[in-house]
Structure formats: structure tokens, C-alpha cells
C-alpha positions as CSV (number, residue, x, y, z in Angstrom):
1,M,-0.1,-0.1,0.2
2,T,1.5,3.2,-1.2
3,S,0.2,6.8,-1.7
4,N,0.1,5.9,-5.8
5,Y,-3.0,4.6,-5.0
6,T,-5.9,7.1,-4.6
7,V,-8.5,6.9,-3.3
8,A,-12.3,9.6,-3.3
9,V,-13.9,9.9,-0.7
10,L,-17.3,11.5,-1.2
11,G,-19.3,12.7,1.4
12,L,-17.5,13.3,4.3
13,G,-19.6,13.0,7.9
14,A,-19.3,10.9,10.7
15,M,-18.5,8.2,9.0
16,G,-16.8,9.2,5.8
17,L,-14.4,12.0,7.6
18,P,-12.8,9.6,9.8
19,M,-12.4,7.1,7.0
20,A,-10.9,9.2,5.0
21,T,-8.6,10.4,7.8
22,R,-7.2,6.9,7.9
23,L,-6.4,6.1,4.1
24,A,-4.8,9.3,4.3
25,T,-2.3,7.3,7.0
26,Q,-1.2,5.8,3.9
27,L,-2.8,6.6,0.9
28,T,-3.0,9.5,-1.4
29,V,-7.3,10.9,-0.5
30,H,-9.4,13.3,-2.5
31,G,-12.6,14.2,-0.9
32,F,-15.6,16.0,-1.2
33,D,-18.5,17.3,0.6
34,I,-21.1,20.0,-0.1
35,A,-20.9,21.5,3.7
36,E,-17.8,23.9,3.7
37,P,-17.6,23.0,7.4
38,R,-16.6,19.1,6.4
39,L,-14.1,20.2,3.5
40,K,-12.2,22.3,6.2
41,L,-11.9,19.8,8.7
42,A,-10.8,17.6,6.1
43,A,-8.1,19.9,4.5
44,D,-7.0,20.5,8.1
45,A,-6.7,16.4,8.6
46,G,-4.6,16.5,5.7
47,I,-7.0,15.3,3.2
48,R,-6.9,17.1,-0.7
49,T,-10.4,18.4,-1.4
50,F,-12.2,19.3,-4.2
51,A,-14.9,21.5,-5.7
52,S,-16.8,19.0,-7.0
53,A,-17.8,15.6,-6.6
54,R,-16.3,15.0,-10.3
55,Q,-13.3,16.7,-9.6
56,A,-12.8,14.4,-6.7
57,S,-12.9,11.6,-8.7
58,E,-11.2,12.2,-11.6
59,G,-8.3,9.6,-11.8
60,A,-8.8,7.7,-8.4
61,D,-8.3,4.3,-8.2
62,A,-11.1,3.8,-6.3
63,L,-14.2,5.9,-5.1
64,L,-15.5,5.1,-1.9
65,L,-19.2,6.1,-1.3
66,A,-21.4,6.5,1.9
67,V,-25.1,7.0,0.6
68,R,-27.9,6.9,2.2
69,N,-30.3,4.6,0.1
70,G,-30.4,3.4,-3.3
71,E,-31.8,6.4,-5.1
72,Q,-28.7,9.0,-3.6
73,L,-26.1,5.8,-5.5
74,D,-27.5,5.9,-8.4
75,D,-27.9,9.7,-8.3
76,V,-23.9,10.4,-7.1
77,L,-22.7,8.3,-10.1
78,F,-25.1,8.7,-12.9
79,G,-27.6,11.8,-12.4
80,E,-26.6,15.0,-13.9
81,S,-23.5,15.5,-12.0
82,G,-22.9,11.9,-11.7
83,V,-19.1,10.7,-11.4
84,A,-19.3,7.6,-13.4
85,P,-17.9,9.4,-16.6
86,V,-15.1,10.5,-15.3
87,L,-13.9,7.6,-13.4
88,K,-11.2,5.6,-15.3
89,P,-11.6,2.5,-17.0
90,G,-10.2,-0.2,-14.5
91,A,-11.2,1.6,-11.6
92,V,-13.2,0.7,-8.5
93,V,-16.6,1.8,-6.4
94,I,-16.6,0.7,-3.1
95,L,-19.9,1.1,-1.7
96,G,-19.9,0.9,1.8
97,S,-23.5,1.6,2.7
98,T,-26.7,-0.9,2.9
99,V,-28.8,0.1,0.3
100,G,-30.3,-3.5,0.2
101,T,-29.9,-5.2,-3.0
102,E,-32.5,-4.4,-5.4
103,A,-30.3,-1.8,-6.3
104,I,-26.9,-3.5,-7.0
105,P,-27.8,-5.5,-10.4
106,A,-29.2,-2.3,-12.5
107,T,-25.6,-0.4,-10.6
108,V,-23.3,-3.3,-11.7
109,A,-24.3,-3.1,-15.1
110,R,-24.4,0.7,-15.7
111,L,-20.3,0.9,-14.1
112,A,-19.3,-1.8,-17.0
113,E,-20.5,0.4,-19.5
114,Y,-17.6,2.7,-18.1
115,G,-15.3,-0.4,-17.5
116,V,-15.8,-0.3,-13.5
117,E,-16.5,-2.8,-11.1
118,L,-18.7,-2.4,-8.2
119,V,-17.0,-3.8,-4.6
120,D,-19.8,-4.2,-2.6
121,A,-18.2,-4.0,0.6
122,P,-21.5,-2.1,3.6
123,L,-19.7,-1.6,6.7
124,S,-20.1,-1.9,10.5
125,G,-18.6,-0.1,13.3
126,G,-19.3,3.6,13.8
127,P,-16.6,6.9,13.7
128,K,-14.6,5.8,16.3
129,R,-13.8,2.8,15.1
130,A,-13.7,4.0,11.4
131,G,-10.8,6.2,11.8
132,E,-9.3,3.8,14.0
133,G,-9.3,1.3,10.9
134,D,-11.8,-1.2,13.2
135,L,-14.2,-2.2,11.3
136,L,-16.3,-4.8,10.2
137,I,-16.3,-4.6,6.0
138,V,-18.6,-8.0,4.7
139,V,-17.6,-7.9,1.0
140,G,-19.6,-9.4,-1.8
141,A,-17.3,-8.6,-5.7
142,T,-15.2,-10.6,-8.2
143,P,-12.0,-11.2,-7.3
144,A,-10.0,-8.7,-9.2
145,A,-12.5,-6.5,-7.8
146,Q,-11.5,-7.4,-4.5
147,E,-7.8,-7.3,-5.2
148,K,-8.0,-3.8,-6.7
149,A,-10.4,-2.5,-3.6
150,R,-7.8,-4.1,-1.0
151,P,-5.5,-1.4,-0.3
152,A,-8.6,0.8,1.1
153,L,-10.7,-1.8,2.8
154,E,-7.6,-3.9,4.5
155,L,-7.0,-0.2,6.2
156,L,-10.4,0.4,7.2
157,A,-11.1,-3.0,8.7
158,S,-10.0,-5.1,11.1
159,T,-12.3,-8.3,10.2
160,L,-12.7,-8.1,6.6
161,S,-15.1,-10.9,5.6
162,I,-15.4,-11.6,1.4
163,V,-19.2,-13.8,1.6
164,G,-19.4,-14.0,-2.2
165,D,-17.8,-13.4,-5.6
166,K,-20.5,-10.8,-6.4
167,P,-21.8,-7.6,-5.7
168,G,-25.0,-7.7,-3.7
169,D,-23.7,-10.4,-1.3
170,G,-22.0,-8.1,1.3
171,Q,-26.0,-5.8,1.1
172,A,-27.4,-9.7,2.3
173,L,-25.3,-10.4,5.0
174,K,-25.4,-6.4,5.8
175,T,-29.4,-7.0,6.1
176,V,-28.9,-9.6,8.3
177,N,-26.4,-7.7,10.7
178,Q,-28.7,-4.9,10.6
179,L,-31.4,-6.9,11.9
180,L,-29.9,-7.8,14.8
181,C,-28.6,-4.0,15.3
182,G,-32.0,-2.8,15.1
183,V,-33.5,-5.1,17.7
184,H,-30.5,-5.0,20.1
185,I,-31.0,-0.7,20.5
186,A,-34.7,-1.1,20.7
187,A,-34.3,-4.0,23.4
188,A,-31.9,-1.9,25.0
189,A,-33.5,1.5,25.5
190,E,-36.7,-1.1,26.7
191,A,-34.7,-2.4,29.5
192,M,-33.3,1.0,30.8
193,A,-36.7,2.5,30.5
194,L,-37.8,-0.5,32.7
195,A,-35.0,-0.1,35.1
196,D,-36.1,3.5,35.5
197,A,-39.6,2.9,36.0
198,L,-38.6,0.3,38.9
199,G,-36.6,3.1,40.4
200,L,-33.2,1.7,39.6
201,D,-30.1,3.4,39.0
202,Q,-30.1,3.8,35.2
203,A,-25.8,3.9,35.0
204,K,-25.5,1.2,37.6
205,T,-27.7,-0.7,36.3
206,L,-26.0,-0.6,32.7
207,A,-22.9,-1.3,34.2
208,A,-24.3,-4.3,35.9
209,L,-26.2,-5.6,32.5
210,E,-22.8,-5.3,31.1
211,A,-21.1,-7.6,33.1
212,G,-23.6,-10.3,32.4
213,A,-25.0,-12.8,30.0
214,A,-27.4,-9.7,28.7
215,G,-23.7,-7.6,27.7
216,S,-23.5,-7.0,24.4
217,F,-21.3,-5.0,22.1
218,M,-24.5,-3.0,21.2
219,L,-26.0,-2.2,24.8
220,S,-21.9,-0.9,25.9
221,N,-21.9,1.2,22.5
222,R,-25.4,2.5,22.5
223,G,-26.2,2.2,26.9
224,P,-24.3,5.3,27.6
225,R,-26.0,7.3,25.1
226,I,-29.4,6.1,25.8
227,L,-28.8,7.2,29.1
228,E,-28.3,10.7,27.5
229,A,-31.2,10.7,25.1
230,Y,-32.9,12.6,27.8
231,N,-30.8,16.0,28.0
232,E,-31.6,18.8,26.7
233,E,-29.2,18.4,23.8
234,G,-29.8,14.7,23.8
235,A,-27.0,12.6,22.7
236,E,-24.4,13.3,20.4
237,V,-25.6,12.1,17.0
238,L,-23.1,9.2,15.7
239,S,-26.0,7.4,14.2
240,R,-29.5,8.8,12.9
241,L,-32.4,7.3,14.5
242,D,-34.1,7.7,10.9
243,I,-31.2,5.9,9.7
244,F,-32.5,2.1,11.2
245,V,-36.1,3.4,9.8
246,K,-34.4,3.1,6.7
247,D,-32.1,-0.1,7.5
248,M,-35.3,-2.2,9.0
249,G,-37.9,-1.1,6.2
250,I,-34.6,-2.7,4.1
251,V,-34.7,-6.0,6.3
252,G,-38.5,-5.8,6.0
253,K,-38.3,-6.1,2.9
254,A,-35.6,-8.7,2.6
255,T,-37.8,-11.0,4.9
256,R,-40.9,-10.9,2.6
257,A,-39.2,-11.7,-0.4
258,A,-38.1,-14.6,1.0
259,G,-41.4,-15.8,3.2
260,L,-40.1,-15.4,6.5
261,A,-41.7,-14.2,9.8
262,A,-39.7,-11.6,11.2
263,P,-42.1,-10.5,14.4
264,V,-39.2,-9.2,16.3
265,A,-37.6,-7.4,13.8
266,A,-41.0,-5.3,12.9
267,A,-41.5,-4.8,16.3
268,A,-38.3,-2.7,16.2
269,E,-39.0,-1.5,13.0
270,Q,-42.2,0.5,14.3
271,L,-40.4,1.9,17.4
272,Y,-38.0,3.7,15.1
273,L,-41.2,4.8,12.5
274,L,-42.9,5.9,15.9
275,G,-39.8,8.1,16.5
276,Q,-39.4,9.5,13.7
277,A,-43.1,10.3,13.6
278,Q,-42.4,12.1,16.7
279,G,-39.4,14.5,15.1
280,L,-36.8,12.4,16.3
281,A,-35.8,11.1,12.9
282,A,-32.3,13.3,12.8
283,A,-31.9,12.2,16.8
284,D,-29.2,9.9,17.7
285,D,-31.1,6.3,17.3
286,S,-30.7,5.6,21.0
287,A,-33.3,8.5,21.2
288,V,-35.9,5.2,20.9
289,I,-35.7,5.2,24.1
290,K,-38.1,8.4,24.3
291,V,-40.3,6.5,22.3
292,V,-40.7,4.1,24.8
293,A,-40.6,6.2,27.7
294,P,-41.5,10.0,26.9
295,V,-40.6,11.2,30.3
296,R,-37.7,9.8,32.5
297,R,-39.1,9.2,35.8
298,T,-36.1,9.2,38.3
299,N,-33.2,11.7,37.9
């Protein structure tokens, strides 16, 4: 891995910026974001920034995308200002987002017209782990595309799992992952709301749960933020609640298409939908506790 390998990172938000910063420790990184403050933060981190997505993408060996859904993926690549036409033949597009499997076949076919391959590589772990190269990345891509993307993927991932040799395989596994994550967050919120209703100290309860059989990564990660949800500012937004509206919707589509009953996932999805309807869409997903218990009972 050398600085001769260039990665364009489009979107320098909560995940994009720490990933770009991590990549810049060994590779050449081009960055773009529509928000000027994010561009300044990136420049301060040593990332070469550009005035447009197309300018950032020209000449890159890999394009790393973090988009919200399949429609945004299509627009970034093939829209009026889409970057696909300026990508050099032989480049790879690394899709780090969870968009579901439906959008993948058409994206693969259209990229092929430009001699570009899609590396389906949804990631998990959050901003802190992104900056440390400690992400879980599940990959579906041809062996050739995997190798082209490897310099970037190996810098970002502590666990790099090749789950299949075609794009879409990564999305399928990430859908399973998000089912568990979405349920875990909702269950943690219910548990902490119950602790409060029973008059328990929530912080002490959380510490005890983490030490026992009920402990999990999601409980330890979201638990402290769940306890901050009632603060005036709420918890720091590291993962928006409406991301799980989207992701649990993807889970629901997948389970229905497979003819599989998923009542627990469906119940969790309803909590996120209620949160969105109550104005919590842009809040951290830990705010789902306020759907279960709008007011904290004890202090």
C-alpha cells in the first residue's frame, strides 16, 4: 500500500471523514462534501479537497461511497453531475452503505459500461472505529475487484469478511447484521426504560448488565447514549434514528421476499417509525428510548 494509490471519498460526514483520515495515513485521498465546514475539517486532516464530486473522482483508483439509499447511489454515479463518466477504466467503486440488494444489479451493469466494477462492501462499527481502522466490512465482489479495492479495505477493516464473489452478497449479509443491530438497540432502550420505571439507577444497571450474560457490543455502545437521550441536547448524533427506519425497512423487504416471518424485527421497526413520526428522525438512534418512555421517571 503506497501513496500512489488514490481513493476518492465522497461525503465527509460522521463516517466519511474518519474513514478518509484513516486512509490518508498511507494512501492519497481526494475528498468532497457539499458542506463547507466538512471540507475544512478534511483539509485540516491532510486530505486534498475539491470543489465538486467529479473533480475529486477523476484519476482515482477507488471511489468510496457512503450514501443513504439506492436512489442516492444512482444519483451520485449516474445523475446530472454523476461521477461515473469521469472514473478511469479499471477503477472500482466501493459501496460502504447499506442500500439493500435491489439496487445492485442495475448499478453493476451501468458501471460496466465505463469499465468500472462495484465492490459491495457495507461496513459496521461507527465513527470512532472507522478512524482506527477497526471496522467490520463484509464484501461481495469479483476476485479481481476485491484485489483492486484491497489497499483501501485493509486499512479500514480489522475484520474483512469476503462473503461472496458477486456484488449483492455483501448487502445480503449486512441486512442480517442490521436486523440484529436494530433489535438490540430497541431492546436496550426498553430495558433501560424498565430499569427507570422500577426506580433503579440506570447507570449502575447498565454497568451490571454489561458484566453479565445480557451484555453485548450494542448494549455497551448505545447504552451510555440511551442514558443521555433525555438531556437537553440529547446524545451526540453518531447514528441517526432514521438510518434504522431505512435499514429495518430493508430487513422487512428481505424477510417478506424470502417468505420468512420476522415479528421481532417488525416490532423494532415500528419503534423507529414512531420515533421518526415524533420528530426524532435526526436524533441519535439511542433516542428510541423516548418512544418507549417519553419522560424519565427518576434522576
